[in-house]
C-alpha positions as CSV (number, residue, x, y, z in Angstrom):
1,M,0.0,0.0,0.0
2,V,1.2,3.5,-0.8
3,A,0.2,6.9,0.5
4,R,0.3,10.1,-1.5
5,V,0.5,13.0,0.9
6,T,-0.5,16.3,-0.6
7,H,0.6,19.4,1.5
8,V,-1.8,22.3,0.8
9,R,-2.9,25.5,2.3
10,V,-6.2,27.2,1.7
11,K,-7.5,30.5,2.9
12,P,-8.9,30.1,6.5
13,E,-12.3,31.4,5.3
14,D,-12.4,28.6,2.7
15,I,-11.7,25.7,5.0
16,D,-15.4,24.5,5.4
17,E,-16.1,24.7,1.7
18,S,-12.8,22.9,0.9
19,V,-13.7,20.1,3.3
20,R,-17.1,19.8,1.8
21,L,-15.6,19.7,-1.7
22,F,-13.1,17.0,-0.7
23,D,-15.8,14.9,1.0
24,E,-18.6,15.3,-1.6
25,S,-16.7,15.6,-4.9
26,V,-13.1,14.3,-4.6
27,I,-13.8,11.2,-2.6
28,P,-16.7,9.9,-4.8
29,A,-14.5,10.5,-7.9
30,A,-11.5,8.8,-6.3
31,T,-13.5,5.6,-5.6
32,Q,-13.7,5.1,-9.3
33,E,-9.9,5.1,-9.7
34,E,-8.2,1.7,-9.9
35,G,-6.3,0.8,-6.8
36,F,-8.0,3.4,-4.5
37,M,-8.1,2.2,-0.9
38,G,-9.2,5.3,1.1
39,A,-8.4,8.9,2.0
40,L,-7.9,11.2,5.0
41,L,-8.0,14.9,5.2
42,L,-6.2,16.6,8.1
43,V,-6.8,20.3,8.5
44,R,-5.5,23.0,10.8
45,D,-7.3,26.2,11.7
46,D,-4.8,28.3,9.7
47,G,-5.8,26.5,6.5
48,R,-2.8,24.1,6.3
49,A,-3.9,20.6,5.4
50,L,-2.6,17.2,4.5
51,A,-4.7,15.2,2.0
52,I,-3.7,11.6,2.2
53,D,-4.9,9.1,-0.3
54,L,-4.1,5.4,-0.2
55,A,-3.6,3.2,-3.2
56,D,-2.8,-0.5,-3.5
57,S,0.4,0.2,-5.5
58,L,2.7,3.0,-6.6
59,D,1.8,2.2,-10.2
60,H,-1.9,2.9,-9.5
61,A,-1.1,6.1,-7.6
62,H,1.1,7.3,-10.5
63,A,-1.5,6.2,-13.1
64,N,-4.1,8.7,-11.8
65,E,-1.6,11.5,-12.2
66,R,-0.8,10.4,-15.8
67,N,-4.5,10.2,-16.7
68,G,-5.1,13.7,-15.3
69,F,-7.3,12.6,-12.4
70,Y,-5.2,14.1,-9.7
71,Q,-4.8,17.4,-11.5
72,S,-8.5,17.6,-12.2
73,Q,-9.3,17.2,-8.5
74,V,-6.8,20.0,-7.5
75,T,-8.5,22.4,-10.0
76,K,-11.7,22.1,-8.0
77,F,-10.0,24.2,-5.3
78,A,-9.0,27.0,-7.6
79,G,-9.2,30.3,-5.8
80,K,-9.1,28.6,-2.4
81,I,-5.5,27.3,-2.5
82,V,-2.9,29.8,-1.2
83,D,0.3,28.0,-2.2
84,H,1.1,25.5,-4.9
85,P,0.2,22.0,-3.5
86,R,3.2,19.8,-2.9
87,R,3.0,16.0,-2.8
88,E,5.1,13.1,-1.7
89,F,4.7,9.3,-1.8
90,Y,5.3,7.0,1.1
91,D,5.2,3.2,1.5
92,V,2.6,2.3,4.2
93,K,4.4,0.0,6.6
94,V,1.9,-0.1,9.4
95,A,-1.8,0.5,9.1
96,K,-3.2,-1.0,12.3
97,G,-6.6,0.2,13.5
98,V,-7.5,1.3,10.0
99,Q,-10.2,-1.1,8.8
100,G,-12.7,-1.4,6.1
101,G,-10.9,0.0,3.0
102,L,-13.6,1.1,0.6
103,D,-16.3,0.0,3.1
104,L,-15.4,3.0,5.2
105,L,-16.6,5.2,2.4
106,V,-20.1,3.8,2.5
107,E,-22.3,6.0,4.7
108,S,-24.1,4.2,7.5
């Protein structure tokens, strides 16, 4: 499993709308991408955030950049992002306590 961690900063007044966009638009679209295993959004009051998406392989994580998916999701936040997003890839070595995979995305 791989994690793509995107470091981003939005205007503090746009935090709520950005969280809504991530939850209601980015996540549903991501579930259609091959290899998608889940996502987290960590946000601070000053607008700094980490968007962490999980994929079953680095190949699948890179594939959704090559096919334009990642870039199309970032453009949804145009006008809200303060700095250029920066991303890094990590191997997930321990994922205890995180259960359900795609099942976590199904609303109860």
